[in-house]
C-alpha positions as protocol buffer text, in pm:
chain_id: "A"
residue {
  index: 1
  type: MET
  ca { x: -1906 y: -3536 z: -397 }
}
residue {
  index: 2
  type: LYS
  ca { x: -2105 y: -3377 z: -118 }
}
residue {
  index: 3
  type: PHE
  ca { x: -1790 y: -3428 z: 124 }
}
residue {
  index: 4
  type: ILE
  ca { x: -1545 y: -3297 z: -180 }
}
residue {
  index: 5
  type: LEU
  ca { x: -1776 y: -2945 z: -169 }
}
residue {
  index: 6
  type: LEU
  ca { x: -1825 y: -2958 z: 207 }
}
residue {
  index: 7
  type: VAL
  ca { x: -1456 y: -2943 z: 296 }
}
residue {
  index: 8
  type: PRO
  ca { x: -1302 y: -2672 z: 92 }
}
residue {
  index: 9
  type: GLY
  ca { x: -1676 y: -2500 z: 151 }
}
residue {
  index: 10
  type: VAL
  ca { x: -1601 y: -2493 z: 545 }
}
residue {
  index: 11
  type: VAL
  ca { x: -1231 y: -2370 z: 514 }
}
residue {
  index: 12
  type: LEU
  ca { x: -1321 y: -2059 z: 286 }
}
residue {
  index: 13
  type: ILE
  ca { x: -1622 y: -1991 z: 560 }
}
residue {
  index: 14
  type: VAL
  ca { x: -1329 y: -2032 z: 840 }
}
residue {
  index: 15
  type: MET
  ca { x: -1098 y: -1793 z: 630 }
}
residue {
  index: 16
  type: THR
  ca { x: -1365 y: -1565 z: 622 }
}
residue {
  index: 17
  type: ALA
  ca { x: -1478 y: -1553 z: 953 }
}
residue {
  index: 18
  type: LEU
  ca { x: -1102 y: -1514 z: 1080 }
}
residue {
  index: 19
  type: ALA
  ca { x: -1016 y: -1231 z: 881 }
}
residue {
  index: 20
  type: ARG
  ca { x: -1312 y: -1048 z: 1073 }
}
residue {
  index: 21
  type: LEU
  ca { x: -1143 y: -1113 z: 1418 }
}
residue {
  index: 22
  type: ARG
  ca { x: -939 y: -817 z: 1556 }
}
residue {
  index: 23
  type: SER
  ca { x: -634 y: -986 z: 1643 }
}
residue {
  index: 24
  type: ALA
  ca { x: -323 y: -996 z: 1567 }
}
residue {
  index: 25
  type: ARG
  ca { x: -221 y: -1352 z: 1559 }
}
residue {
  index: 26
  type: TRP
  ca { x: -31 y: -1420 z: 1251 }
}
residue {
  index: 27
  type: TRP
  ca { x: -257 y: -1725 z: 1176 }
}
residue {
  index: 28
  type: ILE
  ca { x: -550 y: -1437 z: 1142 }
}
residue {
  index: 29
  type: ARG
  ca { x: -455 y: -1178 z: 1014 }
}
residue {
  index: 30
  type: PHE
  ca { x: -299 y: -1411 z: 705 }
}
residue {
  index: 31
  type: ALA
  ca { x: -695 y: -1435 z: 591 }
}
residue {
  index: 32
  type: ASP
  ca { x: -673 y: -1057 z: 578 }
}
residue {
  index: 33
  type: TYR
  ca { x: -441 y: -1115 z: 232 }
}
residue {
  index: 34
  type: PRO
  ca { x: -620 y: -1345 z: -55 }
}
residue {
  index: 35
  type: ARG
  ca { x: -935 y: -1206 z: -42 }
}
residue {
  index: 36
  type: MET
  ca { x: -951 y: -1207 z: -424 }
}
residue {
  index: 37
  type: GLN
  ca { x: -839 y: -1602 z: -412 }
}
residue {
  index: 38
  type: ILE
  ca { x: -1101 y: -1671 z: -127 }
}
residue {
  index: 39
  type: ALA
  ca { x: -1402 y: -1503 z: -304 }
}
residue {
  index: 40
  type: CYS
  ca { x: -1349 y: -1681 z: -637 }
}
residue {
  index: 41
  type: GLY
  ca { x: -1316 y: -2036 z: -426 }
}
residue {
  index: 42
  type: LEU
  ca { x: -1675 y: -1946 z: -264 }
}
residue {
  index: 43
  type: ALA
  ca { x: -1833 y: -1880 z: -585 }
}
residue {
  index: 44
  type: ALA
  ca { x: -1683 y: -2160 z: -738 }
}
residue {
  index: 45
  type: VAL
  ca { x: -1790 y: -2400 z: -468 }
}
residue {
  index: 46
  type: LEU
  ca { x: -2194 y: -2260 z: -433 }
}
residue {
  index: 47
  type: ILE
  ca { x: -2199 y: -2301 z: -806 }
}
residue {
  index: 48
  type: LEU
  ca { x: -2118 y: -2672 z: -850 }
}
residue {
  index: 49
  type: HIS
  ca { x: -2337 y: -2746 z: -501 }
}
residue {
  index: 50
  type: ALA
  ca { x: -2610 y: -2617 z: -681 }
}
residue {
  index: 51
  type: ALA
  ca { x: -2526 y: -2735 z: -1012 }
}
residue {
  index: 52
  type: LEU
  ca { x: -2415 y: -3114 z: -875 }
}
residue {
  index: 53
  type: ILE
  ca { x: -2575 y: -3149 z: -582 }
}
residue {
  index: 54
  type: GLY
  ca { x: -2863 y: -2885 z: -533 }
}
residue {
  index: 55
  type: TRP
  ca { x: -3072 y: -2756 z: -201 }
}
residue {
  index: 56
  type: GLY
  ca { x: -3301 y: -3077 z: -124 }
}
residue {
  index: 57
  type: THR
  ca { x: -3190 y: -3108 z: 248 }
}
residue {
  index: 58
  type: ALA
  ca { x: -3172 y: -2837 z: 524 }
}
residue {
  index: 59
  type: LEU
  ca { x: -2816 y: -2926 z: 512 }
}
residue {
  index: 60
  type: ASP
  ca { x: -2768 y: -2834 z: 215 }
}
residue {
  index: 61
  type: VAL
  ca { x: -2986 y: -2494 z: 258 }
}
residue {
  index: 62
  type: GLY
  ca { x: -2758 y: -2404 z: 511 }
}
residue {
  index: 63
  type: PHE
  ca { x: -2439 y: -2470 z: 392 }
}
residue {
  index: 64
  type: GLY
  ca { x: -2543 y: -2243 z: 31 }
}
residue {
  index: 65
  type: LEU
  ca { x: -2672 y: -1957 z: 274 }
}
residue {
  index: 66
  type: ALA
  ca { x: -2315 y: -1979 z: 485 }
}
residue {
  index: 67
  type: LEU
  ca { x: -2142 y: -1981 z: 135 }
}
residue {
  index: 68
  type: SER
  ca { x: -2311 y: -1692 z: -16 }
}
residue {
  index: 69
  type: ALA
  ca { x: -2280 y: -1488 z: 338 }
}
residue {
  index: 70
  type: ALA
  ca { x: -1895 y: -1565 z: 361 }
}
residue {
  index: 71
  type: LEU
  ca { x: -1886 y: -1418 z: -53 }
}
residue {
  index: 72
  type: ALA
  ca { x: -2125 y: -1136 z: 16 }
}
residue {
  index: 73
  type: CYS
  ca { x: -1837 y: -1049 z: 324 }
}
residue {
  index: 74
  type: GLN
  ca { x: -1540 y: -1103 z: 73 }
}
residue {
  index: 75
  type: ALA
  ca { x: -1693 y: -882 z: -184 }
}
residue {
  index: 76
  type: ILE
  ca { x: -1794 y: -583 z: 23 }
}
residue {
  index: 77
  type: ARG
  ca { x: -1422 y: -546 z: 126 }
}
residue {
  index: 78
  type: ILE
  ca { x: -1312 y: -621 z: -234 }
}
residue {
  index: 79
  type: LEU
  ca { x: -1564 y: -420 z: -437 }
}
residue {
  index: 80
  type: PRO
  ca { x: -1371 y: -78 z: -286 }
}
residue {
  index: 81
  type: TYR
  ca { x: -1118 y: -137 z: -447 }
}
residue {
  index: 82
  type: THR
  ca { x: -1265 y: -213 z: -820 }
}
residue {
  index: 83
  type: ARG
  ca { x: -1402 y: 44 z: -1102 }
}
residue {
  index: 84
  type: LEU
  ca { x: -1743 y: -42 z: -967 }
}
residue {
  index: 85
  type: TRP
  ca { x: -1741 y: 139 z: -658 }
}
residue {
  index: 86
  type: PRO
  ca { x: -1706 y: 560 z: -671 }
}
residue {
  index: 87
  type: ARG
  ca { x: -1390 y: 732 z: -550 }
}
residue {
  index: 88
  type: GLN
  ca { x: -1352 y: 943 z: -274 }
}
residue {
  index: 89
  type: VAL
  ca { x: -1035 y: 1094 z: -388 }
}
residue {
  index: 90
  type: LYS
  ca { x: -1113 y: 1282 z: -696 }
}
residue {
  index: 91
  type: GLN
  ca { x: -866 y: 1300 z: -992 }
}
residue {
  index: 92
  type: ASP
  ca { x: -721 y: 1644 z: -998 }
}
residue {
  index: 93
  type: ARG
  ca { x: -754 y: 1713 z: -1395 }
}
residue {
  index: 94
  type: SER
  ca { x: -609 y: 2079 z: -1397 }
}
residue {
  index: 95
  type: PRO
  ca { x: -375 y: 2074 z: -1086 }
}
residue {
  index: 96
  type: ASP
  ca { x: -136 y: 2363 z: -997 }
}
residue {
  index: 97
  type: PRO
  ca { x: 213 y: 2288 z: -1144 }
}
residue {
  index: 98
  type: ASP
  ca { x: 319 y: 2500 z: -819 }
}
residue {
  index: 99
  type: ARG
  ca { x: 120 y: 2334 z: -592 }
}
residue {
  index: 100
  type: SER
  ca { x: 215 y: 1977 z: -726 }
}
residue {
  index: 101
  type: LEU
  ca { x: 451 y: 1670 z: -656 }
}
residue {
  index: 102
  type: ARG
  ca { x: 532 y: 1350 z: -818 }
}
residue {
  index: 103
  type: LEU
  ca { x: 635 y: 1053 z: -609 }
}
residue {
  index: 104
  type: LEU
  ca { x: 773 y: 707 z: -714 }
}
residue {
  index: 105
  type: ILE
  ca { x: 762 y: 426 z: -487 }
}
residue {
  index: 106
  type: SER
  ca { x: 954 y: 101 z: -538 }
}
residue {
  index: 107
  type: ASN
  ca { x: 1034 y: -201 z: -334 }
}
residue {
  index: 108
  type: VAL
  ca { x: 1348 y: -315 z: -487 }
}
residue {
  index: 109
  type: LEU
  ca { x: 1314 y: -681 z: -338 }
}
residue {
  index: 110
  type: MET
  ca { x: 1650 y: -682 z: -178 }
}
residue {
  index: 111
  type: GLU
  ca { x: 1845 y: -980 z: -390 }
}
residue {
  index: 112
  type: ASN
  ca { x: 1757 y: -823 z: -720 }
}
residue {
  index: 113
  type: ARG
  ca { x: 2107 y: -678 z: -883 }
}
residue {
  index: 114
  type: THR
  ca { x: 1943 y: -546 z: -1215 }
}
residue {
  index: 115
  type: ALA
  ca { x: 1968 y: -135 z: -1071 }
}
residue {
  index: 116
  type: ASP
  ca { x: 2023 y: -34 z: -1426 }
}
residue {
  index: 117
  type: ARG
  ca { x: 1646 y: -52 z: -1508 }
}
residue {
  index: 118
  type: LEU
  ca { x: 1563 y: 152 z: -1200 }
}
residue {
  index: 119
  type: LEU
  ca { x: 1730 y: 382 z: -1272 }
}
residue {
  index: 120
  type: ARG
  ca { x: 1591 y: 431 z: -1620 }
}
residue {
  index: 121
  type: LEU
  ca { x: 1226 y: 398 z: -1429 }
}
residue {
  index: 122
  type: ILE
  ca { x: 1363 y: 719 z: -1228 }
}
residue {
  index: 123
  type: ARG
  ca { x: 1511 y: 940 z: -1548 }
}
residue {
  index: 124
  type: ASP
  ca { x: 1185 y: 853 z: -1711 }
}
residue {
  index: 125
  type: LYS
  ca { x: 952 y: 975 z: -1465 }
}
residue {
  index: 126
  type: ASP
  ca { x: 1130 y: 1243 z: -1351 }
}
residue {
  index: 127
  type: PRO
  ca { x: 973 y: 1231 z: -969 }
}
residue {
  index: 128
  type: ASP
  ca { x: 1005 y: 1520 z: -720 }
}
residue {
  index: 129
  type: LEU
  ca { x: 1032 y: 1222 z: -462 }
}
residue {
  index: 130
  type: VAL
  ca { x: 1163 y: 864 z: -453 }
}
residue {
  index: 131
  type: LEU
  ca { x: 1089 y: 625 z: -187 }
}
residue {
  index: 132
  type: LEU
  ca { x: 1309 y: 282 z: -196 }
}
residue {
  index: 133
  type: LEU
  ca { x: 1292 y: -1 z: 9 }
}
residue {
  index: 134
  type: GLU
  ca { x: 1447 y: -316 z: 89 }
}
residue {
  index: 135
  type: THR
  ca { x: 1838 y: -137 z: -9 }
}
residue {
  index: 136
  type: ASP
  ca { x: 2107 y: -284 z: 154 }
}
residue {
  index: 137
  type: ASP
  ca { x: 2418 y: -166 z: 88 }
}
residue {
  index: 138
  type: TRP
  ca { x: 2488 y: -260 z: -285 }
}
residue {
  index: 139
  type: TRP
  ca { x: 2236 y: -66 z: -374 }
}
residue {
  index: 140
  type: ARG
  ca { x: 2341 y: 217 z: -155 }
}
residue {
  index: 141
  type: ASP
  ca { x: 2637 y: 173 z: -402 }
}
residue {
  index: 142
  type: GLU
  ca { x: 2428 y: 183 z: -702 }
}
residue {
  index: 143
  type: LEU
  ca { x: 2184 y: 449 z: -621 }
}
residue {
  index: 144
  type: GLU
  ca { x: 2492 y: 704 z: -538 }
}
residue {
  index: 145
  type: VAL
  ca { x: 2458 y: 847 z: -952 }
}
residue {
  index: 146
  type: LEU
  ca { x: 2102 y: 944 z: -787 }
}
residue {
  index: 147
  type: ASP
  ca { x: 2290 y: 1240 z: -560 }
}
residue {
  index: 148
  type: ARG
  ca { x: 2389 y: 1460 z: -862 }
}
residue {
  index: 149
  type: ASP
  ca { x: 1981 y: 1487 z: -942 }
}
residue {
  index: 150
  type: TYR
  ca { x: 1856 y: 1510 z: -595 }
}
residue {
  index: 151
  type: PRO
  ca { x: 2002 y: 1715 z: -339 }
}
residue {
  index: 152
  type: PHE
  ca { x: 1824 y: 1627 z: -44 }
}
residue {
  index: 153
  type: ARG
  ca { x: 1802 y: 1258 z: 61 }
}
residue {
  index: 154
  type: LEU
  ca { x: 1830 y: 978 z: 353 }
}
residue {
  index: 155
  type: LYS
  ca { x: 1992 y: 676 z: 319 }
}
residue {
  index: 156
  type: GLN
  ca { x: 1948 y: 398 z: 559 }
}
residue {
  index: 157
  type: PRO
  ca { x: 2074 y: 61 z: 357 }
}
residue {
  index: 158
  type: GLN
  ca { x: 2002 y: -213 z: 573 }
}
residue {
  index: 159
  type: GLY
  ca { x: 2016 y: -603 z: 518 }
}
residue {
  index: 160
  type: ASN
  ca { x: 1734 y: -699 z: 689 }
}
residue {
  index: 161
  type: TYR
  ca { x: 1497 y: -607 z: 382 }
}
residue {
  index: 162
  type: TYR
  ca { x: 1415 y: -342 z: 556 }
}
residue {
  index: 163
  type: GLY
  ca { x: 1699 y: -50 z: 455 }
}
residue {
  index: 164
  type: LEU
  ca { x: 1517 y: 238 z: 261 }
}
residue {
  index: 165
  type: HIS
  ca { x: 1660 y: 521 z: 21 }
}
residue {
  index: 166
  type: PHE
  ca { x: 1429 y: 850 z: 24 }
}
residue {
  index: 167
  type: PHE
  ca { x: 1576 y: 1095 z: -272 }
}
residue {
  index: 168
  type: SER
  ca { x: 1438 y: 1487 z: -329 }
}
residue {
  index: 169
  type: LYS
  ca { x: 1461 y: 1769 z: -534 }
}
residue {
  index: 170
  type: LEU
  ca { x: 1231 y: 1968 z: -318 }
}
residue {
  index: 171
  type: GLU
  ca { x: 1383 y: 2138 z: 13 }
}
residue {
  index: 172
  type: LEU
  ca { x: 1359 y: 1931 z: 328 }
}
residue {
  index: 173
  type: ARG
  ca { x: 1321 y: 2043 z: 642 }
}
residue {
  index: 174
  type: SER
  ca { x: 1436 y: 1823 z: 929 }
}
residue {
  index: 175
  type: PRO
  ca { x: 1432 y: 1533 z: 762 }
}
residue {
  index: 176
  type: ARG
  ca { x: 1520 y: 1247 z: 975 }
}
residue {
  index: 177
  type: VAL
  ca { x: 1493 y: 841 z: 1002 }
}
residue {
  index: 178
  type: ARG
  ca { x: 1265 y: 746 z: 1292 }
}
residue {
  index: 179
  type: PHE
  ca { x: 1289 y: 356 z: 1450 }
}
residue {
  index: 180
  type: LEU
  ca { x: 935 y: 407 z: 1577 }
}
residue {
  index: 181
  type: VAL
  ca { x: 876 y: 17 z: 1733 }
}
residue {
  index: 182
  type: GLU
  ca { x: 1182 y: -206 z: 1644 }
}
residue {
  index: 183
  type: GLY
  ca { x: 1561 y: -135 z: 1640 }
}
residue {
  index: 184
  type: GLU
  ca { x: 1556 y: -284 z: 1289 }
}
residue {
  index: 185
  type: ILE
  ca { x: 1263 y: -144 z: 1113 }
}
residue {
  index: 186
  type: PRO
  ca { x: 1322 y: 246 z: 1042 }
}
residue {
  index: 187
  type: SER
  ca { x: 1098 y: 478 z: 837 }
}
residue {
  index: 188
  type: VAL
  ca { x: 1152 y: 828 z: 729 }
}
residue {
  index: 189
  type: GLN
  ca { x: 995 y: 1195 z: 837 }
}
residue {
  index: 190
  type: ALA
  ca { x: 1021 y: 1538 z: 662 }
}
residue {
  index: 191
  type: GLY
  ca { x: 865 y: 1875 z: 605 }
}
residue {
  index: 192
  type: VAL
  ca { x: 919 y: 1873 z: 207 }
}
residue {
  index: 193
  type: ARG
  ca { x: 881 y: 2254 z: 94 }
}
residue {
  index: 194
  type: LEU
  ca { x: 614 y: 2253 z: -289 }
}
residue {
  index: 195
  type: PRO
  ca { x: 772 y: 2475 z: -527 }
}
residue {
  index: 196
  type: SER
  ca { x: 486 y: 2727 z: -447 }
}
residue {
  index: 197
  type: GLY
  ca { x: 667 y: 2762 z: -94 }
}
residue {
  index: 198
  type: ASP
  ca { x: 411 y: 2535 z: 88 }
}
residue {
  index: 199
  type: TRP
  ca { x: 542 y: 2295 z: 356 }
}
residue {
  index: 200
  type: ILE
  ca { x: 385 y: 1930 z: 359 }
}
residue {
  index: 201
  type: GLU
  ca { x: 485 y: 1687 z: 627 }
}
residue {
  index: 202
  type: PHE
  ca { x: 576 y: 1348 z: 451 }
}
residue {
  index: 203
  type: SER
  ca { x: 599 y: 1023 z: 634 }
}
residue {
  index: 204
  type: GLY
  ca { x: 722 y: 711 z: 459 }
}
residue {
  index: 205
  type: LEU
  ca { x: 676 y: 371 z: 605 }
}
residue {
  index: 206
  type: HIS
  ca { x: 738 y: 38 z: 528 }
}
residue {
  index: 207
  type: PRO
  ca { x: 593 y: -161 z: 796 }
}
residue {
  index: 208
  type: ARG
  ca { x: 654 y: -552 z: 913 }
}
residue {
  index: 209
  type: PRO
  ca { x: 379 y: -782 z: 679 }
}
residue {
  index: 210
  type: PRO
  ca { x: 193 y: -1067 z: 862 }
}
residue {
  index: 211
  type: GLN
  ca { x: 473 y: -1416 z: 858 }
}
residue {
  index: 212
  type: VAL
  ca { x: 459 y: -1728 z: 984 }
}
residue {
  index: 213
  type: GLU
  ca { x: 483 y: -1758 z: 1383 }
}
residue {
  index: 214
  type: GLU
  ca { x: 505 y: -1352 z: 1415 }
}
residue {
  index: 215
  type: ASN
  ca { x: 199 y: -1150 z: 1506 }
}
residue {
  index: 216
  type: THR
  ca { x: 151 y: -806 z: 1404 }
}
residue {
  index: 217
  type: GLU
  ca { x: 111 y: -617 z: 1689 }
}
residue {
  index: 218
  type: THR
  ca { x: 470 y: -369 z: 1601 }
}
residue {
  index: 219
  type: ARG
  ca { x: 395 y: -357 z: 1233 }
}
residue {
  index: 220
  type: ASP
  ca { x: -2 y: -207 z: 1356 }
}
residue {
  index: 221
  type: ALA
  ca { x: 148 y: 0 z: 1617 }
}
residue {
  index: 222
  type: GLU
  ca { x: 383 y: 196 z: 1392 }
}
residue {
  index: 223
  type: ILE
  ca { x: 109 y: 269 z: 1159 }
}
residue {
  index: 224
  type: LEU
  ca { x: -101 y: 381 z: 1491 }
}
residue {
  index: 225
  type: ILE
  ca { x: 158 y: 619 z: 1560 }
}
residue {
  index: 226
  type: VAL
  ca { x: 210 y: 760 z: 1224 }
}
residue {
  index: 227
  type: ALA
  ca { x: -196 y: 818 z: 1221 }
}
residue {
  index: 228
  type: ARG
  ca { x: -226 y: 946 z: 1561 }
}
residue {
  index: 229
  type: GLU
  ca { x: 16 y: 1219 z: 1495 }
}
residue {
  index: 230
  type: ILE
  ca { x: -153 y: 1306 z: 1158 }
}
residue {
  index: 231
  type: ARG
  ca { x: -455 y: 1357 z: 1338 }
}
residue {
  index: 232
  type: ALA
  ca { x: -286 y: 1546 z: 1602 }
}
residue {
  index: 233
  type: ASP
  ca { x: -148 y: 1763 z: 1366 }
}
residue {
  index: 234
  type: GLY
  ca { x: -490 y: 1856 z: 1224 }
}
residue {
  index: 235
  type: ARG
  ca { x: -421 y: 2053 z: 973 }
}
residue {
  index: 236
  type: PRO
  ca { x: -623 y: 1950 z: 602 }
}
residue {
  index: 237
  type: LEU
  ca { x: -556 y: 2043 z: 239 }
}
residue {
  index: 238
  type: ASP
  ca { x: -610 y: 2395 z: 210 }
}
residue {
  index: 239
  type: ARG
  ca { x: -509 y: 2695 z: 0 }
}
residue {
  index: 240
  type: GLY
  ca { x: -392 y: 2937 z: 288 }
}
residue {
  index: 241
  type: GLY
  ca { x: -25 y: 2815 z: 249 }
}
residue {
  index: 242
  type: ARG
  ca { x: -11 y: 2618 z: 643 }
}
residue {
  index: 243
  type: PRO
  ca { x: 180 y: 2314 z: 628 }
}
residue {
  index: 244
  type: GLN
  ca { x: -30 y: 2043 z: 517 }
}
residue {
  index: 245
  type: ARG
  ca { x: 71 y: 1665 z: 621 }
}
residue {
  index: 246
  type: CYS
  ca { x: 109 y: 1387 z: 389 }
}
residue {
  index: 247
  type: GLY
  ca { x: 120 y: 1021 z: 513 }
}
residue {
  index: 248
  type: LEU
  ca { x: 196 y: 736 z: 322 }
}
residue {
  index: 249
  type: VAL
  ca { x: 250 y: 379 z: 377 }
}
residue {
  index: 250
  type: ALA
  ca { x: 455 y: 121 z: 174 }
}
residue {
  index: 251
  type: HIS
  ca { x: 377 y: -240 z: 213 }
}
residue {
  index: 252
  type: ASP
  ca { x: 394 y: -539 z: 29 }
}
residue {
  index: 253
  type: ALA
  ca { x: 168 y: -766 z: -177 }
}
residue {
  index: 254
  type: PRO
  ca { x: 162 y: -1063 z: -434 }
}
residue {
  index: 255
  type: LEU
  ca { x: 237 y: -929 z: -796 }
}
residue {
  index: 256
  type: SER
  ca { x: 111 y: -1051 z: -1126 }
}
residue {
  index: 257
  type: ALA
  ca { x: 376 y: -1068 z: -1397 }
}
residue {
  index: 258
  type: HIS
  ca { x: 323 y: -765 z: -1594 }
}
residue {
  index: 259
  type: GLN
  ca { x: 314 y: -585 z: -1257 }
}
residue {
  index: 260
  type: ARG
  ca { x: 662 y: -697 z: -1129 }
}
residue {
  index: 261
  type: MET
  ca { x: 965 y: -486 z: -1042 }
}
residue {
  index: 262
  type: PRO
  ca { x: 1176 y: -457 z: -1327 }
}
residue {
  index: 263
  type: GLY
  ca { x: 1471 y: -717 z: -1284 }
}
residue {
  index: 264
  type: SER
  ca { x: 1315 y: -922 z: -1040 }
}
residue {
  index: 265
  type: PRO
  ca { x: 1350 y: -1302 z: -1051 }
}
residue {
  index: 266
  type: PRO
  ca { x: 1028 y: -1515 z: -1082 }
}
residue {
  index: 267
  type: GLY
  ca { x: 818 y: -1528 z: -757 }
}
residue {
  index: 268
  type: PRO
  ca { x: 649 y: -1328 z: -532 }
}
residue {
  index: 269
  type: GLY
  ca { x: 702 y: -947 z: -602 }
}
residue {
  index: 270
  type: HIS
  ca { x: 645 y: -617 z: -399 }
}
residue {
  index: 271
  type: VAL
  ca { x: 437 y: -319 z: -530 }
}
residue {
  index: 272
  type: GLN
  ca { x: 298 y: -14 z: -295 }
}
residue {
  index: 273
  type: HIS
  ca { x: -75 y: 69 z: -292 }
}
residue {
  index: 274
  type: LEU
  ca { x: -218 y: 404 z: -281 }
}
residue {
  index: 275
  type: PRO
  ca { x: -610 y: 378 z: -182 }
}
residue {
  index: 276
  type: ARG
  ca { x: -885 y: 451 z: -403 }
}
residue {
  index: 277
  type: ARG
  ca { x: -1112 y: 601 z: -80 }
}
residue {
  index: 278
  type: LEU
  ca { x: -1012 y: 815 z: 182 }
}
residue {
  index: 279
  type: SER
  ca { x: -1153 y: 574 z: 410 }
}
residue {
  index: 280
  type: ASP
  ca { x: -914 y: 326 z: 310 }
}
residue {
  index: 281
  type: LEU
  ca { x: -639 y: 516 z: 390 }
}
residue {
  index: 282
  type: PRO
  ca { x: -501 y: 407 z: 736 }
}
residue {
  index: 283
  type: LEU
  ca { x: -299 y: 719 z: 849 }
}
residue {
  index: 284
  type: ALA
  ca { x: -532 y: 994 z: 726 }
}
residue {
  index: 285
  type: PRO
  ca { x: -868 y: 1014 z: 872 }
}
residue {
  index: 286
  type: GLY
  ca { x: -895 y: 1326 z: 645 }
}
residue {
  index: 287
  type: PRO
  ca { x: -837 y: 1458 z: 335 }
}
residue {
  index: 288
  type: HIS
  ca { x: -424 y: 1516 z: 348 }
}
residue {
  index: 289
  type: LEU
  ca { x: -295 y: 1440 z: 53 }
}
residue {
  index: 290
  type: PRO
  ca { x: -160 y: 1745 z: -114 }
}
residue {
  index: 291
  type: ARG
  ca { x: -260 y: 1859 z: -440 }
}
residue {
  index: 292
  type: GLY
  ca { x: -186 y: 1656 z: -793 }
}
residue {
  index: 293
  type: LEU
  ca { x: 17 y: 1367 z: -583 }
}
residue {
  index: 294
  type: VAL
  ca { x: 120 y: 1158 z: -814 }
}
residue {
  index: 295
  type: HIS
  ca { x: 247 y: 782 z: -770 }
}
residue {
  index: 296
  type: ALA
  ca { x: 479 y: 644 z: -1048 }
}
residue {
  index: 297
  type: GLY
  ca { x: 365 y: 281 z: -1039 }
}
residue {
  index: 298
  type: ALA
  ca { x: 729 y: 59 z: -980 }
}
residue {
  index: 299
  type: ALA
  ca { x: 722 y: -129 z: -1292 }
}
residue {
  index: 300
  type: GLY
  ca { x: 626 y: 181 z: -1505 }
}
residue {
  index: 301
  type: ALA
  ca { x: 338 y: -56 z: -1641 }
}
residue {
  index: 302
  type: ALA
  ca { x: 8 y: 133 z: -1538 }
}
residue {
  index: 303
  type: PRO
  ca { x: -55 y: 512 z: -1574 }
}
residue {
  index: 304
  type: PRO
  ca { x: 28 y: 694 z: -1283 }
}
residue {
  index: 305
  type: TYR
  ca { x: -229 y: 826 z: -1055 }
}
residue {
  index: 306
  type: ARG
  ca { x: -292 y: 1167 z: -991 }
}
residue {
  index: 307
  type: PHE
  ca { x: -478 y: 1293 z: -629 }
}
residue {
  index: 308
  type: GLY
  ca { x: -635 y: 1613 z: -586 }
}
residue {
  index: 309
  type: PRO
  ca { x: -838 y: 1755 z: -305 }
}
residue {
  index: 310
  type: LEU
  ca { x: -1286 y: 1616 z: -239 }
}
residue {
  index: 311
  type: PRO
  ca { x: -1494 y: 1846 z: -361 }
}
residue {
  index: 312
  type: GLY
  ca { x: -1505 y: 2120 z: -162 }
}
residue {
  index: 313
  type: LEU
  ca { x: -1220 y: 2106 z: 44 }
}
residue {
  index: 314
  type: GLY
  ca { x: -957 y: 2279 z: -221 }
}
């Protein structure tokens, strides 16, 4: 029994330690993703070890301490994304409609051929901006119906899971598709004019996720390039009518069944995350989110998130 618990316990401890290494190697970066599963496994091994084996030897005690330390490391990384942790990005209870926008992001899953459900979602949410990822030529044709309602748009269909479409009801300034680090991975950037006349700068990315035998230098570089652009811009949220910058990263993550993209087949899906804390926002070292930014979840299941300025900043 001790050996049966020792093997998975050591594997989970090693995975926790690997995730703390500053490395772009794919087999190390993979340990960043299943944190909840690793934490549950550590807790299970710790409880079983305490109940079935106990702490009779120094090895047992050391093993228990190592499990506890690894579990604490995972908890520190998980807790900021739970309701147990205070939010740095406060909800704006009474946003100014003229200085607000609604944003819908969806990773359509390129093989998905059920566009009507996504189109119904867009009509229901009626967002000002729509960013769609993994769009190929088939999706380009299906999405042409949006041209009537969205006079400003960028289209970059691709058959490699990195195509994108960007639609806007609001006036865009200097919209462009960029290839920051790789010729096959596009991103979008544009100035967006709010109804108040204020301008924000919008950056939308779909970085390459860690994959088997593919390291993450280019993924990290793309995020860092935009982060440095935002920092160099140096214009936080204010009420003076000056341009503001909104940085956004859209990225893949496992989905539960109720979060799955409408029409997508069983199996892993995709969702875009907006952080609960400004310190977790890789593109914005300061409060660069516009007032009242709304994220309508791709599946429409969860209520929209509404972000406003931090107290004292707006």
